[in-house]
MARRO-719870 format. One record per residue (C-alpha): x, y, z. Coordinates in steps of 0.02 Angstrom, whole numbers, padded with zeros to 5 digits, always signed. Layout:
<nodes>
XYZ ...
</nodes>
This chain:
<nodes>
-00683+02528-00814 -00697+02375-00925 -00843+02287-00840 -00948+02252-00994 -00961+02094-01097 -01007+02120-01279 -01123+01981-01338 -01137+01973-01528 -01290+01867-01564 -01470+01867-01625 -01631+01902-01527 -01698+01723-01538 -01547+01634-01466 -01589+01549-01300 -01405+01519-01260 -01378+01707-01260 -01519+01738-01136 -01459+01600-01019 -01277+01655-01012 -01320+01841-00999 -01431+01803-00848 -01284+01714-00766 -01165+01858-00804 -01266+01968-00687 -01203+01862-00542 -01024+01918-00580 -01066+02105-00580 -01024+02125-00763 -01146+02202-00885 -01190+02104-01043 -01210+02220-01192 -01319+02136-01323 -01269+02179-01500 -01374+02109-01642 -01288+02153-01808 -01450+02119-01903 -01516+02281-01824 -01375+02392-01890 -01491+02469-02020 -01618+02514-01885 -01581+02522-01698 -01391+02496-01691 -01244+02601-01751 -01057+02585-01772 -00950+02738-01800 -00766+02736-01846 -00650+02886-01850 -00466+02897-01889 -00377+03061-01860 -00204+03110-01919 -00153+03157-01741 -00196+02985-01670 -00108+02819-01687 -00263+02711-01673 -00438+02721-01747 -00584+02760-01634 -00740+02652-01633 -00905+02686-01547 -01049+02561-01541 -01230+02610-01510 -01357+02482-01453 -01529+02510-01375 -01439+02520-01206 -01336+02671-01262 -01163+02711-01330 -01014+02599-01291 -00828+02621-01315 -00728+02464-01359 -00606+02487-01215 -00752+02458-01095 -00768+02276-01147 -00689+02147-01034 -00729+02009-01160 -00826+01972-01319 -00939+01823-01349 -00967+01799-01534 -01119+01688-01528 -01227+01669-01685 -01261+01838-01766 -01362+01856-01925 -01331+01972-02075 -01396+02150-02074 -01583+02154-02114 -01614+02253-02273 -01778+02178-02336 -01883+02325-02273 -01783+02454-02370 -01852+02414-02543 -01682+02384-02623 -01648+02282-02778 -01537+02128-02771 -01379+02219-02826 -01403+02356-02697 -01431+02227-02561 -01271+02135-02609 -01173+02298-02607 -01246+02354-02440 -01212+02186-02358 -01032+02191-02417 -01012+02366-02345 -01083+02310-02178 -00977+02152-02170 -00820+02253-02207 -00859+02377-02068 -00896+02234-01947 -00731+02146-01988 -00639+02308-01951 -00736+02333-01790 -00700+02157-01727 -00516+02167-01774 -00488+02328-01677 -00582+02283-01518 -00445+02300-01384 -00480+02141-01288 -00384+01977-01285 -00534+01877-01219 -00633+01827-01372 -00750+01678-01365 -00709+01662-01507 -00654+01785-01641 -00748+01764-01808 -00586+01746-01905 -00533+01607-01786 -00702+01523-01803 -00692+01526-01992 -00518+01450-01996 -00560+01321-01862 -00711+01259-01961 -00593+01168-02083 -00638+00987-02046 -00485+00912-02129 -00373+01026-02027 -00467+00972-01871 -00437+00788-01909 -00253+00817-01949 -00227+00915-01789 -00319+00787-01682 -00211+00648-01754 -00052+00748-01724 -00103+00771-01543 -00128+00584-01517 -00315+00562-01541 -00383+00424-01652 -00485+00475-01803 -00587+00380-01934 -00513+00349-02105 -00584+00491-02210 -00596+00530-02395 -00662+00689-02475 -00673+00669-02662 -00769+00706-02822 -00692+00553-02907 -00813+00405-02918 -00669+00281-02938 -00583+00343-02779 -00749+00336-02686 -00779+00154-02739 -00602+00105-02689 -00626+00182-02516 -00793+00093-02494 -00717-00074-02548 -00569-00050-02431 -00689-00034-02285 -00805-00174-02344 -00949-00053-02366 -00946+00000-02182 -00945+00185-02224 -01031+00343-02165 -01078+00481-02289 -01069+00659-02220 -01085+00837-02286 -00919+00913-02337 -00977+01088-02289 -01097+01149-02156 -01237+01038-02220 -01376+01168-02235 -01493+01173-02385 -01566+01343-02428 -01720+01399-02524 -01722+01529-02664 -01732+01671-02536 -01576+01611-02447 -01668+01541-02295 -01607+01377-02220 -01742+01245-02242 -01659+01080-02193 -01498+01003-02135 -01404+00852-02205 -01350+00732-02068 -01227+00587-02071 -01297+00430-02153 -01241+00251-02166 -01196+00202-02345 -01333+00098-02424 -01317-00026-02565 -01415+00084-02687 -01299+00231-02647 -01157+00141-02734 -01257+00144-02897 -01263+00335-02891 -01079+00367-02854 -01050+00436-03029 -01147+00590-02969 -01006+00641-02851 -00928+00734-02997 -01062+00866-02965 -01002+00903-02788 -00872+00829-02670 -00926+00693-02551 -00857+00653-02378 -00840+00469-02336 -00784+00403-02167 -00748+00231-02100 -00893+00182-01988 -00833+00167-01808 -00921+00047-01690 -00996+00139-01541 -01029+00100-01360 -01091+00279-01338 -01048+00455-01393 -00983+00610-01306 -01011+00796-01327 -00854+00870-01249 -00875+01055-01211 -00710+01148-01197 -00738+01313-01104 -00575+01402-01073 -00469+01276-00977 -00620+01171-00923 -00666+01008-01008 -00851+00967-00980 -00898+00800-01057 -01077+00739-01080 -01114+00557-01118 -01248+00526-01251 -01314+00348-01253 -01355+00358-01437 -01346+00170-01465 -01499+00140-01357 -01610+00203-01498 -01613+00147-01680 -01658+00326-01726 -01496+00403-01659 -01372+00261-01688 -01288+00337-01841 -01306+00520-01795 -01365+00574-01621 -01432+00735-01699 -01581+00629-01752 -01641+00664-01578 -01734+00530-01481 -01715+00610-01310 -01840+00496-01223 -01733+00343-01265 -01555+00415-01264 -01500+00461-01087 -01380+00608-01063 -01263+00608-00912 -01100+00685-00849 -00942+00592-00900 -00764+00601-00834 -00641+00586-00977 -00470+00508-00943 -00345+00648-00912 -00243+00611-01067 -00397+00620-01181 -00461+00777-01095 -00292+00862-01115 -00286+00818-01299 -00460+00892-01324 -00404+01051-01237 -00251+01059-01349 -00355+01037-01507 -00455+01193-01462 -00301+01287-01404 -00209+01254-01568 -00364+01308-01665 -00372+01468-01561 -00544+01426-01491 -00593+01474-01314 -00751+01371-01333 -00768+01212-01434 -00899+01073-01441 -00804+00914-01484 -00890+00754-01540 -00806+00592-01487 -00854+00410-01507 -00819+00289-01365 -00789+00117-01440 -00842-00047-01358 -00660-00080-01311 -00651+00088-01220 -00553+00183-01353 -00600+00361-01402 -00614+00424-01582 -00619+00609-01629 -00749+00661-01759 -00751+00852-01763 -00760+01013-01663 -00887+01152-01680 -00820+01319-01621 -00994+01387-01592 -01093+01231-01555 -01257+01214-01461 -01246+01157-01280 -01404+01210-01189 -01508+01056-01231 -01371+00938-01172 -01344+01043-01015 -01528+01031-00970 -01532+00842-00999 -01368+00803-00910 -01351+00935-00775 -01177+00983-00837 -01171+01173-00815 -01086+01228-00975 -01174+01397-00973 -01110+01435-00797 -00932+01396-00847 -00950+01505-01002 -01011+01649-00893 -00858+01625-00781 -00744+01634-00932 -00826+01790-01003 -00824+01876-00833 -00638+01847-00815 -00659+01730-00666 -00586+01575-00751 -00426+01571-00855 -00420+01573-01044 -00370+01418-01142 -00232+01516-01230 -00134+01504-01066 -00163+01317-01043 -00007+01212-01013 -00012+01022-00996 
</nodes>
C-alpha cells in the first residue's frame, strides 16, 4: 500500500519538520531521506535483471527499508550533497565520489513510480531559468519589468539611460557567495543603482549583470502556489526604508504581513506559470503598484514560506501536507 511520503531534505530544515508533523493527521507516513547521510546511515540499492523489464530500487533510511512503489508522493525539499569530509579523501577522490552519488540519485529520482512530485529536481533546475520565467509570465498576460542581462558596458549604460537611472541591479544566478571550502557565506540581494555604480560599469565584462526597470510599489506579495491553491501573503515592505528595495532585508517589526485575496485573473495566471514550468509548488514574487496593477518578478520552485506563514496566518504548510497526502488535486490537472 502506497501510504508513505518520501521527504528528501536535510536535518536542519524547519519546513520539513512542520509539514511532516501535519502529514500525521492524514494517516500517511513521512519517510525522511537525507542524501548527505548516504555515506553513513542511508543506502540506495539498484538492481536490473535480464528477466525483468524495469530496474528495482530499494532505499534504506534509519526507519528501515523502503520500496519506491510504497511512496504516494515525493517532496524534494532542500537536500545537501553527500558528506564525505570524514573519510579522509583527497580533492579528486571527493569530486569523483560526489559525481557517482549524484548519478545514482538522478537515476533513483527518475525511476520513482509516482506522478506526485513536489517538485522533481529536473523540473526545479529547468524552472530556475529567470529569463524563461519572465517570458512565460508575459505570454500568460502578467506584466513584467523591462530587463537586461548583459556583460556589455555600452548596453548597460543605454538601458540605464533609457530608464533615467531608475534601475535595480540583481544577481543573474542564485546570488550566493561561497568561501574557499565551498560553504555559503553571504547572499547578494537586489539593490537600487547608485550614481557611483555607473562609474564601475566597465567591470561587467567580468561577469554578466542583471538590470531591471525599477517598479513603483504600494506593497509586495509572496504568492504561494500549492497544487491548485493560490495562497497570497501581503508584505508591506514600503513601510520600512530597510525593506523598500528588497523585502528580504527583513524588518519584520515594521513590515506587516497579512492574507491577501488576488483578483481571479491574476491568481489564475500565477497558477498557469507554475503549471507550465511543471512546478507543484512555487513561491512567486509580485509587486502591487500604486495604481493597483500587478508586476511579476520571479518564482522560486523551492522557496521558503514558514516565516511568512507565521507572520500572516496563511497556512501554506497545511495545504502542502494536503497535496502530499493526496487530499488536494495536483496543479498538472488545473484547467482555467
